[in-house]
TILUM-72353 format. One record per residue: x, y, z of N, C-alpha, C in turn; residue in three letters. Coordinates in nm, 3 decimals. Layout:
! residues N
- neast,nnorth,nup,caeast,canorth,caup,ceast,cnorth,cup,code
- X,Y,Z,X,Y,Z,X,Y,Z,ALA .
...
END
This chain:
! residues 65
- neast,nnorth,nup,caeast,canorth,caup,ceast,cnorth,cup,code
- 13.397,9.366,18.067,13.432,9.316,17.928,13.562,9.252,17.932,MET .
- 13.572,9.130,17.893,13.704,9.053,17.898,13.788,9.095,17.800,VAL .
- 13.753,9.107,17.684,13.849,9.154,17.574,13.808,9.277,17.518,GLU .
- 13.893,9.374,17.469,13.865,9.493,17.419,13.801,9.482,17.270,PRO .
- 13.729,9.571,17.215,13.680,9.551,17.084,13.788,9.611,16.996,LEU .
- 13.797,9.539,16.887,13.898,9.594,16.785,13.833,9.699,16.693,GLY .
- 13.911,9.757,16.616,13.874,9.870,16.531,13.755,9.851,16.444,VAL .
- 13.747,9.751,16.382,13.626,9.711,16.295,13.497,9.676,16.384,ARG .
- 13.512,9.614,16.484,13.401,9.595,16.573,13.340,9.731,16.644,LYS .
- 13.441,9.818,16.683,13.409,9.961,16.720,13.321,10.038,16.610,LEU .
- 13.373,10.024,16.489,13.316,10.102,16.374,13.172,10.039,16.348,GLU .
- 13.147,9.909,16.366,13.021,9.859,16.341,12.943,9.891,16.450,ILE .
- 12.987,9.875,16.578,12.911,9.928,16.686,12.866,10.077,16.669,LEU .
- 12.946,10.164,16.628,12.916,10.308,16.620,12.795,10.317,16.504,ARG .
- 12.801,10.229,16.410,12.701,10.245,16.303,12.567,10.187,16.359,LEU .
- 12.583,10.073,16.435,12.451,10.020,16.508,12.391,10.134,16.594,VAL .
- 12.476,10.208,16.647,12.435,10.319,16.765,12.353,10.417,16.666,ALA .
- 12.399,10.452,16.546,12.339,10.538,16.461,12.206,10.488,16.418,LEU .
- 12.178,10.367,16.434,12.048,10.306,16.397,12.043,10.249,16.249,GLY .
- 12.170,10.233,16.195,12.171,10.153,16.077,12.137,10.002,16.085,LEU .
- 12.077,9.949,15.976,12.036,9.798,15.978,12.182,9.721,15.945,SER .
- 12.176,9.594,15.953,12.301,9.514,15.914,12.312,9.531,15.768,ASN .
- 12.214,9.541,15.692,12.233,9.553,15.549,12.291,9.685,15.500,SER .
- 12.258,9.785,15.579,12.314,9.940,15.549,12.440,9.934,15.583,ALA .
- 12.485,9.865,15.702,12.627,9.869,15.743,12.698,9.787,15.644,ILE .
- 12.651,9.672,15.599,12.745,9.594,15.510,12.760,9.684,15.373,SER .
- 12.671,9.749,15.339,12.684,9.823,15.215,12.784,9.943,15.233,GLN .
- 12.774,10.005,15.335,12.857,10.120,15.390,13.011,10.073,15.389,ARG .
- 13.041,9.968,15.451,13.159,9.910,15.483,13.214,9.810,15.375,LEU .
- 13.138,9.786,15.278,13.174,9.689,15.182,13.207,9.554,15.229,PHE .
- 13.117,9.503,15.322,13.125,9.365,15.379,13.013,9.292,15.338,LEU .
- 13.041,9.155,15.338,12.905,9.069,15.320,12.828,9.086,15.434,ALA .
- 12.698,9.070,15.429,12.600,9.076,15.529,12.639,8.971,15.646,LEU .
- 12.680,8.859,15.600,12.710,8.760,15.700,12.835,8.795,15.790,SER .
- 12.920,8.876,15.730,13.043,8.929,15.794,12.987,9.027,15.915,MET .
- 12.906,9.113,15.882,12.843,9.215,15.971,12.758,9.139,16.083,VAL .
- 12.696,9.033,16.071,12.614,8.955,16.159,12.712,8.884,16.249,LYS .
- 12.816,8.823,16.192,12.921,8.775,16.279,12.998,8.873,16.361,GLY .
- 13.020,8.980,16.316,13.080,9.083,16.395,12.987,9.118,16.517,HIS .
- 12.862,9.130,16.484,12.765,9.162,16.581,12.751,9.064,16.687,ASN .
- 12.752,8.946,16.661,12.749,8.836,16.752,12.868,8.850,16.852,LEU .
- 12.989,8.867,16.788,13.104,8.859,16.869,13.108,8.997,16.943,ARG .
- 13.049,9.107,16.899,13.041,9.229,16.995,12.942,9.206,17.112,ILE .
- 12.836,9.120,17.077,12.748,9.094,17.194,12.807,9.009,17.300,PHE .
- 12.895,8.930,17.243,12.958,8.834,17.343,13.049,8.906,17.442,GLY .
- 13.135,8.989,17.368,13.232,9.070,17.423,13.184,9.159,17.528,LYS .
- 13.067,9.227,17.501,12.983,9.320,17.599,12.882,9.235,17.692,LEU .
- 12.882,9.103,17.669,12.793,9.022,17.753,12.636,9.079,17.745,GLN .
- 12.586,9.102,17.627,12.450,9.149,17.595,12.382,9.044,17.499,VAL .
- 12.258,9.063,17.476,12.168,8.974,17.408,12.136,9.039,17.259,GLN .
- 12.116,9.169,17.263,12.085,9.228,17.134,12.153,9.365,17.108,ASN .
- 12.116,9.439,16.994,12.177,9.564,16.959,12.149,9.674,17.066,ARG .
- 12.022,9.683,17.098,11.993,9.782,17.193,12.080,9.779,17.327,THR .
- 12.086,9.655,17.381,12.156,9.635,17.509,12.328,9.661,17.471,GLU .
- 12.364,9.627,17.344,12.487,9.656,17.302,12.531,9.790,17.311,ALA .
- 12.440,9.874,17.247,12.475,10.029,17.265,12.479,10.087,17.398,VAL .
- 12.360,10.047,17.474,12.364,10.084,17.610,12.495,10.067,17.692,ALA .
- 12.537,9.929,17.667,12.653,9.893,17.737,12.785,9.963,17.689,ARG .
- 12.796,9.973,17.565,12.891,10.052,17.511,12.907,10.193,17.566,ALA .
- 12.796,10.255,17.585,12.784,10.391,17.646,12.843,10.389,17.776,ARG .
- 12.796,10.289,17.853,12.825,10.271,17.986,12.983,10.268,18.007,GLU .
- 13.048,10.195,17.922,13.191,10.168,17.917,13.261,10.271,17.858,LEU .
- 13.193,10.376,17.803,13.258,10.491,17.731,13.315,10.460,17.595,GLY .
- 13.268,10.355,17.539,13.309,10.315,17.389,13.235,10.399,17.291,LEU .
- 13.129,10.463,17.324,13.054,10.562,17.225,13.044,10.681,17.287,LEU .
END
């Protein structure tokens, strides 16, 4: 990982790991759905993965979850 994840991105990643949808995450964090999707894309880029499942697995490998 080139850059560390910020507090908000870690929070979103933890909710993804719990199985919440983007819509559920946006409601829980009071964010626009587009913001959650954008955070997910940046998380994927930083973790060098292609999807939510890979992001959670990679985050666990790195000890982020």
